[in-house]
C-alpha positions, 0 to 999 in steps of 0.5 A: 499563492498561499505557500503556507497552506500548500506546505501544511496541506502536503505535510498533513497528507504525507503523515495522514491515514493514506500514507499509512495505508500505502506504507503498509502495502509497500512494506509487503511488496518489500518482502515480496520483491525487495528481499525475495525477488517475487513480482507481485502486481496484485497487492491491491488484491491482498488489501481487498480481501483483508478489507472485505474479509473484515467488513463482511464478517462484521456487517454481513455475518455479525461477528465481533470486529476483533474476530473480523480482523482475524478473518480478514488476515486469514483471507490474505493467507488463503489468497497467497496459497491460492496464488502461490501453489500453481505459480511459485514453481514457475518463472517470476512473470507467471506470478506477476500475471496471476496476481494482477489478474486475481486482484482485478477479478476480486475487485469485480466480485466484490463489486458484482450485483450477484454478491451484493448481499454479502459484499454490498455491490458497488456501494460497498459496506459500512457500519463495521467501525463503531467498535474501533472508534469506541476505543478512541481515547482522543476527545478533541482535535490533536495538534502537532504544532504546525498541523492538526488532526481531528480526534477520529483521524488521530486515533487512526494515525495512532493505530496505523503508524503503530502498525507501521512501526511494528511491521518494520520491526518484524521485517528487520528481525526477519531479514537479520535472521537465517530465514531472511538471509535465505530469502536474499539468497533466493533473490540473488540465485535460487538455483544455488540455494536449492543446491544447498538443500533449501526448499526454495518453493516453501520459502517463497510461499512464506514470503508471499504470505507474510507480504500479503499479510502486510497488504491486508493490514493496509486494506484494513486501515483504509476501510477503518479510516473511511468507515466503508469498504468500497471496491473502487479503492482497490483498483490497479492503480492502488498497487502501482502507487504502492510500487511507486512508494517502494521504488522511491524509498528504496527496496530491500531497506526496512524503512525504504517503503515508509519513507517512500510513502511519505515522500510520494504522498507529500509530492502528490498533494503538494503538486496538486494543491500548487497547480490548483491555486495557480489555476483557481480564481478569476485571475489565475496565474496560469492562463486557461489556454495553458492549463485549466483547473480541471487539468490541474488535478491531473498534471501532478501525475504527469510530473510525478511520473516523469520524476519516477522515470528519471529516478529509475534511469539514474538511481534505480535502487531508490533514494535510500536503496543500495544498488548492490541489493537490487537487480533493476537497471532501467538503462 
């Protein structure tokens, strides 16, 4: 087996555009769940409206990309208001049900034939990223010594990781402010916060909007990476991957979602390439009766899933989390 290539491939993916996307999505979930205690199981919906708001604005309605970005972010605010108004006064599980249902409804709308003239149907939209790549300062492959990226990928990573850094700084500043302390208090005991005269409903709405904006940024980075907005990229598993990144790194920690996204994507690709090489070729290391090359691409999810289960049992706060900050206990 080529261990050098396995590690190089895994590290490249762990620092690549997909890790950026999930880091931004997990940062949004950290605002929702880690700091406020909101159960948002539809982060893919916020990512989708941010992505399609941008893509449809440019491709379908012909407005400039910078204006399309504003439309995409504004769409996430509207979605947060639509979801939050009827649910945030109720128990947390109502928000969870509403968000997971709305994310799937939105995906079906973007995929439907009825709205194909606007959203492109199942094939999606393309042709909106030209202005973004026209600003690319890189003209050749960018090497970091042990890994390298194409010039277009390097441009996406420069912008993407810059957004991640900016998002973390915003989260850090917000959570250290009186506003952030109120969010943490709501997570611990919202009745006590309400008794102090704070408008708990409005604080929850602000948190839902802010976390949704970070999710929308993740969706925008995703479509700029592949120069296409496709409905299947915003399926339910996208939300679950973002949750896995958050819980792996540690909720209620500024850098927890980012580190979690890097570790999650490293492990997923490391295991995928490892088992692929072990089942590839005329004389594979693993016998075909035990595992085929087709099964190798799926076994990584099983192993990583078992690892996450054990993490939730023995360290539910995540790798860098603080048990006192989190009410989750899987035992």
